[in-house]
KOLKOL-164342 format. One line per field, with one value per residue: residue in one letter; x, y, z of N, C-alpha, C in turn. Coordinates in steps of 0.05 Angstrom, whole numbers. Layout:
<recs>
type = (A,...)
n.east = (X,...)
n.north = (Y,...)
n.up = (Z,...)
ca.east = (X,...)
ca.north = (Y,...)
ca.up = (Z,...)
c.east = (X,...)
c.north = (Y,...)
c.up = (Z,...)
</recs>
This chain:
<recs>
type = (X,X,X,X,X,X,X,X,X,X,X,X,X,X,X,X,X,X,X,X,X,X,X,X,X,X,X,X,X,X,X,X,X,X,X,X,X,X,X,X,X,X,X,X,X,X,X,X,X,X,X,X,X,X,X,X,X,X,X,X,X,X,X,X,X,X,X,X,X,X,X,X,X,X,X,X,X,X,X,X,X,X,X,X,X,X,X,X,X,X,X,X,X,X,X,X,X,X,X,X,X,X,X,X,X,X,X,X,X,X,X,X,X,X,X,X,X,X,X,X,X,X,X,X,X,X,X,X,X,X,X,X,X,X,X,X,X,X,X,X,X,X,X,X,X,X,X,X,X,X,X,X,X,X,X,X,X,X,X,X,X,X,X,X,X,X,X,X,X,X,X,X,X,X,X,X,X,X,X,X,X,X,X,X,X,X,X,X,X,X,X,X,X,X,X,X,X,X,X,X,X,X,X,X,X,X,X,X,X,X)
n.east = (1218,1199,1180,1220,1210,1211,1186,1215,1239,1198,1173,1211,1212,1180,1177,1208,1194,1189,1235,1272,1281,1338,1343,1366,1370,1317,1250,1193,1144,1082,1036,1035,1028,1003,981,997,978,1014,1060,1069,1109,1123,1100,1121,1151,1181,1221,1262,1317,1310,1297,1347,1343,1336,1312,1305,1256,1190,1156,1187,1196,1143,1134,1169,1143,1094,1116,1135,1085,1061,1096,1090,1035,1035,1063,1118,1191,1223,1221,1220,1216,1195,1162,1115,1100,1130,1178,1233,1297,1293,1291,1258,1264,1252,1279,1303,1369,1411,1423,1380,1375,1340,1334,1320,1299,1313,1338,1364,1380,1415,1478,1510,1566,1628,1650,1705,1751,1754,1704,1666,1633,1581,1511,1459,1404,1330,1289,1241,1193,1154,1133,1130,1087,1073,1111,1173,1242,1306,1366,1432,1469,1518,1536,1544,1533,1539,1512,1518,1491,1439,1400,1330,1335,1379,1428,1491,1494,1511,1497,1503,1501,1489,1477,1408,1392,1432,1418,1370,1386,1414,1374,1335,1365,1376,1324,1318,1350,1325,1322,1292,1291,1281,1304,1355,1356,1362,1334,1297,1286,1265,1219,1192,1183,1148,1106,1090,1072,1029,995,983,950,956,960,952,939,946,972,938,967,964)
n.north = (219,154,94,34,-10,-65,-120,-139,-97,-64,-53,-37,4,-11,-46,-109,-175,-160,-134,-78,-22,13,83,139,205,254,241,269,315,294,318,367,408,397,354,364,367,331,356,340,311,357,402,468,484,440,436,472,506,514,567,593,584,637,657,634,617,618,605,573,529,511,497,452,418,410,385,336,313,310,276,228,219,207,161,162,163,205,276,335,407,432,393,399,445,489,538,530,512,458,394,334,272,202,147,82,52,4,-31,-31,9,65,129,195,261,330,374,437,480,441,413,369,331,326,263,225,188,135,124,117,74,44,34,-5,4,2,59,106,159,207,247,226,187,118,96,62,55,26,57,76,97,129,89,114,175,244,301,371,425,462,463,473,515,542,522,493,430,361,306,238,177,108,60,50,96,132,138,164,214,236,237,273,320,330,343,395,424,424,375,314,243,216,247,232,184,139,155,116,89,132,143,96,100,145,123,83,116,142,99,84,95,143,135,177,248,291,349,374,384,442)
n.up = (-305,-325,-289,-290,-345,-346,-309,-267,-240,-228,-180,-143,-106,-66,-3,1,18,70,85,110,72,49,50,17,28,40,55,23,50,45,58,37,-22,-89,-142,-210,-280,-331,-379,-448,-502,-554,-531,-524,-478,-463,-500,-499,-465,-395,-346,-302,-232,-187,-142,-79,-48,-15,-56,-89,-55,-51,-104,-109,-73,-102,-147,-127,-112,-163,-191,-161,-169,-223,-222,-228,-227,-228,-240,-278,-274,-320,-340,-315,-336,-318,-324,-302,-272,-241,-211,-185,-149,-137,-133,-148,-144,-178,-138,-106,-69,-46,-72,-55,-67,-87,-137,-152,-206,-233,-255,-296,-279,-314,-337,-314,-357,-340,-318,-356,-371,-408,-401,-426,-416,-412,-425,-403,-405,-370,-401,-450,-455,-442,-474,-487,-496,-512,-489,-491,-436,-392,-335,-288,-254,-235,-205,-193,-155,-124,-63,-44,-10,-26,-13,-30,-64,-79,-118,-130,-169,-188,-240,-251,-224,-238,-291,-285,-262,-305,-344,-322,-315,-369,-387,-367,-398,-446,-473,-491,-476,-523,-561,-562,-588,-645,-710,-725,-676,-647,-676,-667,-611,-610,-637,-602,-561,-587,-593,-542,-477,-429,-357,-326,-314,-369,-405,-460,-524,-565)
ca.east = (1225,1180,1191,1230,1189,1212,1171,1234,1245,1175,1164,1234,1209,1165,1192,1205,1198,1190,1260,1272,1296,1355,1335,1385,1355,1294,1224,1177,1119,1060,1013,1037,1029,981,990,990,980,1041,1063,1079,1126,1109,1096,1146,1167,1199,1241,1281,1329,1294,1310,1361,1330,1351,1297,1301,1235,1168,1145,1204,1189,1116,1138,1181,1121,1076,1130,1134,1058,1056,1112,1077,1009,1040,1078,1145,1214,1236,1204,1231,1195,1181,1142,1089,1097,1144,1203,1254,1315,1289,1279,1255,1267,1248,1288,1322,1392,1410,1426,1355,1375,1321,1345,1298,1308,1309,1362,1358,1402,1434,1497,1523,1595,1642,1660,1732,1750,1750,1676,1647,1620,1554,1490,1440,1378,1306,1283,1215,1190,1126,1125,1126,1073,1068,1133,1199,1263,1333,1384,1457,1478,1537,1523,1550,1529,1538,1504,1521,1469,1431,1374,1310,1343,1402,1453,1504,1492,1521,1483,1515,1487,1498,1456,1382,1391,1449,1402,1350,1399,1420,1348,1322,1381,1371,1298,1320,1365,1309,1325,1278,1308,1277,1322,1381,1352,1363,1309,1279,1277,1248,1193,1179,1173,1125,1084,1080,1057,1004,978,977,934,969,944,953,929,966,963,936,981,946)
ca.north = (194,133,70,15,-24,-94,-125,-145,-73,-45,-45,-36,24,-23,-65,-136,-196,-148,-121,-49,-12,36,107,161,230,260,236,294,317,291,335,392,407,385,343,379,350,328,365,318,319,376,426,483,486,417,436,495,507,528,589,588,593,657,663,610,628,600,596,550,507,502,483,426,401,403,367,309,303,305,252,205,215,194,137,165,161,231,296,361,428,438,372,409,471,510,543,534,489,442,367,318,243,181,128,62,45,-25,-47,-29,32,85,156,214,288,349,389,463,488,419,412,343,332,311,238,216,166,109,120,120,49,49,15,-5,-1,13,85,117,187,214,265,209,166,90,88,54,48,23,79,73,120,121,77,130,203,261,329,392,445,474,454,495,538,555,509,476,401,343,280,219,152,87,43,63,123,148,144,184,240,246,242,297,344,334,357,424,437,422,350,290,220,207,264,218,159,139,163,93,85,155,139,74,110,162,105,71,137,146,76,80,114,148,130,202,271,305,374,370,403,455)
ca.up = (-316,-318,-277,-309,-359,-340,-284,-246,-225,-228,-153,-126,-85,-44,13,-9,38,97,90,111,50,54,36,17,24,58,43,23,66,26,67,23,-51,-105,-167,-234,-304,-343,-407,-465,-524,-571,-516,-527,-454,-461,-521,-496,-439,-375,-333,-277,-208,-172,-118,-62,-30,-9,-82,-98,-38,-59,-130,-103,-62,-124,-165,-115,-115,-191,-198,-149,-182,-249,-216,-239,-209,-230,-254,-282,-272,-346,-345,-306,-349,-304,-338,-282,-270,-216,-214,-161,-156,-117,-153,-138,-160,-185,-113,-91,-51,-55,-70,-55,-63,-108,-145,-165,-223,-235,-276,-296,-279,-335,-326,-322,-377,-328,-308,-378,-379,-416,-393,-448,-404,-423,-414,-409,-396,-365,-423,-474,-440,-451,-493,-476,-516,-501,-494,-476,-420,-372,-312,-264,-259,-212,-211,-172,-157,-98,-53,-46,7,-38,-4,-51,-60,-100,-117,-149,-170,-207,-252,-259,-212,-255,-315,-276,-259,-332,-358,-311,-323,-398,-390,-360,-420,-470,-487,-482,-482,-550,-577,-563,-602,-674,-722,-724,-649,-639,-689,-653,-586,-615,-645,-577,-547,-601,-590,-514,-462,-403,-334,-310,-328,-386,-417,-489,-541,-584)
c.east = (1206,1195,1202,1208,1188,1201,1190,1239,1221,1168,1187,1230,1192,1183,1186,1211,1201,1216,1256,1291,1313,1346,1357,1370,1332,1268,1208,1153,1095,1034,1014,1036,1005,992,980,992,1007,1041,1076,1094,1110,1103,1122,1163,1187,1222,1259,1293,1312,1311,1324,1345,1347,1337,1291,1281,1212,1155,1161,1198,1162,1117,1149,1159,1102,1089,1130,1106,1052,1071,1098,1050,1012,1057,1106,1166,1230,1218,1219,1209,1181,1161,1115,1086,1111,1172,1226,1271,1312,1280,1277,1258,1261,1253,1307,1346,1391,1414,1401,1354,1357,1332,1322,1309,1301,1335,1353,1384,1423,1453,1510,1553,1606,1654,1689,1731,1744,1722,1656,1636,1591,1535,1468,1411,1354,1300,1255,1213,1160,1115,1123,1112,1070,1090,1158,1217,1289,1350,1409,1464,1500,1524,1531,1545,1530,1529,1510,1498,1464,1405,1355,1316,1368,1429,1465,1501,1505,1508,1496,1499,1498,1473,1431,1381,1409,1434,1382,1362,1405,1394,1336,1338,1377,1345,1302,1336,1351,1311,1307,1295,1305,1294,1349,1379,1358,1335,1288,1268,1259,1220,1178,1167,1148,1101,1072,1063,1029,984,969,959,947,949,943,945,952,954,962,952,961,952)
c.north = (173,110,52,-3,-53,-99,-131,-121,-56,-36,-45,-16,13,-41,-93,-155,-184,-134,-90,-39,12,59,128,186,232,256,262,292,317,304,362,388,394,376,361,361,352,339,342,329,335,402,442,484,463,418,460,494,523,550,580,600,614,664,637,618,608,589,572,526,494,487,455,407,392,382,338,297,295,279,227,198,201,169,138,163,187,250,323,382,433,416,378,438,494,514,550,508,476,414,354,289,226,155,107,60,15,-43,-45,-7,53,113,176,242,306,363,414,470,466,422,384,346,316,286,234,192,139,103,120,93,54,26,18,-9,12,40,93,144,193,233,251,184,140,81,82,47,44,46,75,99,110,110,90,159,218,289,347,412,456,460,478,518,552,543,492,446,386,316,262,192,133,74,60,91,142,157,166,212,252,254,268,322,350,351,388,439,433,396,328,266,211,224,251,191,161,147,141,89,107,151,117,83,127,145,92,91,141,124,71,101,119,144,154,225,284,331,370,392,415,446)
c.up = (-307,-304,-298,-319,-351,-312,-261,-228,-219,-200,-134,-103,-62,-28,2,14,66,103,92,89,58,37,39,10,43,43,44,41,47,36,53,-7,-63,-132,-190,-258,-317,-372,-423,-489,-544,-557,-516,-502,-450,-481,-522,-468,-420,-362,-308,-254,-193,-145,-102,-40,-26,-35,-93,-82,-45,-86,-125,-91,-84,-143,-153,-118,-144,-200,-187,-163,-209,-246,-229,-218,-210,-246,-255,-282,-298,-353,-332,-315,-336,-315,-318,-280,-243,-224,-186,-169,-131,-132,-141,-156,-165,-161,-96,-70,-63,-50,-73,-51,-86,-113,-160,-181,-226,-259,-274,-296,-303,-323,-334,-340,-364,-318,-331,-388,-385,-407,-414,-437,-419,-410,-422,-396,-392,-387,-450,-464,-456,-470,-478,-498,-501,-509,-477,-462,-401,-347,-285,-272,-233,-221,-187,-176,-129,-89,-53,-28,-4,-30,-27,-44,-84,-96,-138,-147,-191,-219,-259,-248,-228,-280,-308,-274,-286,-346,-348,-317,-352,-402,-387,-380,-447,-485,-474,-489,-511,-570,-580,-577,-631,-684,-720,-696,-639,-651,-675,-626,-589,-623,-620,-562,-560,-596,-561,-502,-435,-380,-315,-327,-344,-397,-448,-503,-561,-613)
</recs>
């Protein structure tokens, strides 16, 4: 997922006025891993459900390292494995919520929890995606989300969030089931997003579609 488009939130991950920012989760070891180019809309791996992870091994840990490096290189706040061409249910995130709390981590085999009726308030925020570079569109999503899954060692985990971070959790889980955010837009808004992408130039390496 791309950073928020409005300038008010663009640098929430940085300290402001010298304040120490609250971080939920464990910061990755940036001495590990390497950035990979980002797959973009049209690449088949983005448009089908990914495979369930069954091997919690060194290869999975190395993939998570590469995903963090790839996300930071593209200045994103979330990244799913199929966005670097890997057909596995894994995503990473380093994303602020609307209170400015920074959430950092990864989820393997995520499943979105069904929301109780009382938590289904919608937020009409702007959304962008590293796989639809330079495009942003408004998309209504619930302002609370929770996912269950596993960490890279196979331990069960649950991650919940509100506001922009809730949007990120939904966006990244969608990726792993073959959905881009533009698939949830009206035909007109989807066309507009693809036009923005065609007119723009991404600031990071992408994989050309054949």
